N, C-alpha and C positions, 0 to 999 in steps of 0.2 A: 653343055647346059649346066649352070650352077643353080642349085635350089637354095633359097634363103631360109626356108622353113623345112625342118626335117622331123623325124620321129626320134624321141629320146628314150633310151632304156635305162632303168635304174640298175644299180648293182645287184639287188635281189632278183630282178627280172632276168638279168643275164645269167646269174647263178642257176636259176631254175630251168631256163631254156637249155643251158649246157647239160644239165642232168637229164632232161627229156631227150635231148639229141643223142646222148650216150646210151640211155636205156632203150631207145627205139632203133639204135644203130642206123641213124640217118646217113646216107651216102655223103661223102666229102664234097661232091659237086652240087649239093643242095643247100639252099640258104633258108633262113627264117624269112617267111613272107608275112608282111603286115599289110592289110588292105581293108576295103569295105565292099559290101554288096547290098543290094536292095533287099529289104525284108526286116523282120523284127517289129515289135510293137511301136517303135518310134520312127520307122521308115528306113533306117540303114543299120546293118549289123557289121561288127568287126570281123575280120578274117585274121587268123593266126595259125599258120601252118608251115611246113617245110616243103620246098620245091625248087625247081631249076629256075635260073635267071632268064628273063626274056628281054627282047630289045626295048621294050617299053619301061623297063625297071631302072630305078636309081639304086646303086649299091651304096650302103651306109655301113661303116664299121665303127663299133663302140665297144670298148673294154674287151677286145679280142674276139668279138662276135660280129660276123657279117650278116646283114639282113638286106632284103630287097623290098622296095615299095614301088608299085606302078606309078609312073609320073602323074597320071590322071587322078590317082587317089590322094596325092599330096594336097589337092584342093580341099579335101575334107580332113586330112590327117596332119597337115603341117602344124607343128607346135605341140603335137600330142606326146604325152609321156606314158610309157608302159611300165607298170610296177608289178611286183608280186607280193601279195599280202598273205601272211601266215597266221592271221587271226583265228580264234576259235570259231567264230560265227560266220566268217567270210574269207575262206582260203581260196586263193586263185589270182589270176591276172586281172589287173585293174587299169583301165584306160582313163586318163585324164585329158580330155580334148577341149581346148579353149574355143574351138569352132562349133561345138555342139550347142544348139539353142535350146534343146530339151533332150532328156534321156529317159529311159524306162527305169522302173524300180530295180531291176536286176543289174543294170549297168552294162548290158551287152548290146544295146541298140540305142540309136540317137537320131536326131534330125539336125540339119545345119542350114 
């Protein structure tokens, strides 16, 4: 199965994820998992964690980093860009999701 829409990681996001991976000593057989779950003030929240790959996952490699996304979640995440902002007032991961029809003020939940 070839997915036409994927999740893109910026260089700054990859750099930060690799730092976290090393600091937390994440096992080599675990991948960055990007997904969604029900909840949050706009209906859906983003998932960003490390874990094992399942049969339902699509494996994506970018800039030397392997990540997994559940095939069912690509319906909501296809075309999303994950960046890492180092601003003084807003430091952290930032999701830019073209499928989001509305987002909450903090940017961690959305509806599609």
